[in-house]
N, C-alpha and C positions, 0 to 999 in steps of 0.2 A: 425353512419348511422341513417337515418330517417325512422321511421316505416310507411309503407303504408297500410298494411292489418293487421287487428286484428280479429281473430276468437277465441271466448271465450265461453266455456261451451255449445258447439253446440250439440243439440240432434235432430235427425230426424229419426223416427222409422216407419217401415211399418208393416203390419200384419205378424206375425211370428217372430217379434223382429229383423228383418233385418234393416240395415241402419247404423247410426253412433250414438255413445253414449258418450257424454261429451268430444268432440273433442275441442282442443284449441292449437293455435299456432299463430305466427306473421310472416310477411314477410317484409323485409326492402326494401327500394328503391335500385335498382341496384343489386338485389339478385335473383339467380335462386334456387328454392327449389324443390326438388324431393319428390313427394308423392308416396311412394313405397308400394306395396302390391299385393297379388294375386287377380285374378278376383273375384269380389263380396266382397272385403274387406271394401268397403265404400268410395273409392276414388272419383268415379263419383258423388255420393250423396253429398260429401263435396264440390266439385267444383260447382255443380248446386245450392247449397245453397249460396255460395259466389256470384255466378252470378245473384242471385235473381230469379232463375227459380223454386226453391223449397222453400217453407216456413217452417222453422224448428219449432218444438214444443217448443224448448227452446234454449236460447243462444243469443249471441251478435256477429254480424259481421259488421265491418265498414271498408270502403275503404277511406283512407285519411280523416277520421272522418265522412264520410257519410254512412248512414245505407244501407246495402245491399238491392238491389231492388229499391232504390230511383232513381230518374232521374239523380241526381248528380253522384251517384255511377255507374250507367249504362254508363255514358259518359267516365268514367275513365278506364273501363275494356273491354277486348275482350275475349269471350269464344270460343275456337276452339274445337268443339266436335270430337269424334272419327270417325264419318262419316260426313265430310263436306257436307252441303246441299246447292246447288246453283239452280238458275232458269235455267233449261236446254236449253230453247229456246233463252235465251239472250246470246250475246257474252260476252266475259270477260270484255271488255271495257264498255258495256251497264250495266252489273251487277255492276261494280264499280261506274259508274255514278249514278245509282239508290241509292247505298249506300251513296255516297257523298252527294246527296240531302237529304237523311235521316239524315245525320250528319250536315246538314245546312251549307255546304260549299258554299260560295258565287258563283253565276253563272260565274262570270268573272274568278274565280280561279279553277273552276271545272275541266276543261280539263288538266290544269297543275298538279293538285293534282292527277288525275288518271295516268298521264304519269309517275310522280315521284314514285307512288306506284308500278306500273308495273316494273319499273326499279329496285326498292328495292328488288323485289322477282324474278327478272330475267325472266319476262314473257312478255317483250315488243313484241316479235314476235307472241304472242298468243292473242293479243288484239282483233282481229276480229274472233276468233274461238268460236263457240257455247260452252257454259259451259258444256253441256251434253256430249260433245265429249272428255272431258279431262280425264286424268288418276287421280287416287286418290291423288297422290302427287301434281299434278298440281292444282286440286281443293283446296287442302289445301293451296297452295300458293295464290290462289285468295282470300281466307278467310283472309290470312295474309295481303294481299294488302289492303283489306277493313279496317283492324285494323290500318294499316299505315295511311290511309286517316283519320281515326277517331282520330289518335294521342293518342291512349290508353296508359295508364301508367302501367297497369297490364294485363298480358296475362295469360289465363288459358288454358292449353293444356290437353285434355283428351285422353290418349293412342295415342300420335301423330305418333308413328312409325309403328303402325299396317298396314300392306299392302304396306309399302314403300320398294322400292329396296334400295340397299346399297348406291348408289350415292345420292338418295333423303334423306336418313338418315343423311349422312355426310353433305349435304347442310343445312339441318334443324339444325343440331348441331352447325354449324358455324353461322347460322343466329341468333340463341338464344344467343350465346356468344357475338356476335356483339351488339345485343340490350341490353344485360346486361351492356356492356361497355358504352352504351348510357343512362344509368341510368334507364332502364326499369326493372320492377319487373316481374318475371315469375314463375309460378307453373307448373311443368311437372308431371302429374299423369300417372303412368306407372307400368307395371309389368316387364318391361325390365330393369334389373339392369345395364346392360352394358351401355345403353344410358343415364341413370340417372347419372352414374359415370362419363361419358364423359362431361356432361353439368352442373350438379348441384354442388353448393358449400356445400349445406346442404341437408340432407334427413330426412324425417319423415316417420317412418314405421307404417303402419296401418294393423291390423289384427282383423277380425270380428268386425269391427266398432269402434275399440278403438286404440289409439296411444300406441304402445308398446315400442318405442324407438325413439330417435332423436339424430343425430350426424352430425358432419362435415365430408365431404369426404376427406380422406387423399390425399396429393399431391405426397407423396413418393410411388413408385411402390410396394415395398415390404410390406409396411404398408397397401396398398390397397388390396393386396391378403388376408391378415389376416382380414381386415375389411369386405371384401366381404363374407368370410366364416361366420363371426359373424352375418352379416345381414341375410344371408340365414337361419342360425340357429334360429335367433330371430323370423323369420317369419314362422318357422316350416317346412322348407323343400326347395326343389328346386324351383327357380323362372324361368319360361321359358323365353327365349329371343324370339324376333320377327323373 
C-alpha cells in the first residue's frame, strides 16, 4: 500500500499541558483509521494540525509529501468538523456552487459537478432548500458533497456520529466504506467504539495526548469482543456511545 499521510513527533500544547505530545502515525491510501479516545484526549487537536488549522510546536506532517497547511496539502484533504458550518441563507445548490468556484471548477463543468455531488450524498431533492433549514445529518452530507466536488484524497472526520440518528449513522458508515473501496483515505476521530469498529480497519488509541496503543480491528466476532474489552481497558474505562 502507498502511504498518503505521515504524522511524526507531533507536539501541540496549550496552557495547562493539554494537547498532544509526540504523536506519530501513518495512513495508507484506501485505509480507514479510527482515532479513538475519550473527550479531551487530543483527537481534535491532532486532526486540526493535520488540516493545517493549528500550527504545532514540533513535528512533521505531510500529505502525499506536501507539508500540512500548504496549498498543495489543502487541495488533497477535506476536514469535516463535529459541527458542520454552512451559509444558512444559501440553498444547498448555491453553497456547493460557491465551493466549486473556490475549488476552481471550470464554469462549463460547475453545474454537472454539483449535480453529481448531490447524487453521491443522496441530496438531489434538497438542492433548493436553504442550508439553515437542514438537520445536522443533512448538513454533514452537504459538507461531504463539497469534498466530492473537491476530489479530496484524505477525509478527516471529527466526531461524525454525534447528534445523528440511527439511519444517518448507517448511511455514513456505508459511505465511508464505499469511499475506502475507491482508494480514499479516511481518519475517523471518535469516542464511539461501535462506529469505529464498524468502519475502521485499524485504530489508534489516544489518552491524555499520547498514543497508548495501535491495533488492527479483528474480523472475527469472538475476537472482536475480546478486543473491545482490551481497548476499553487500555483507555482506562468505559467509552460512551453516541
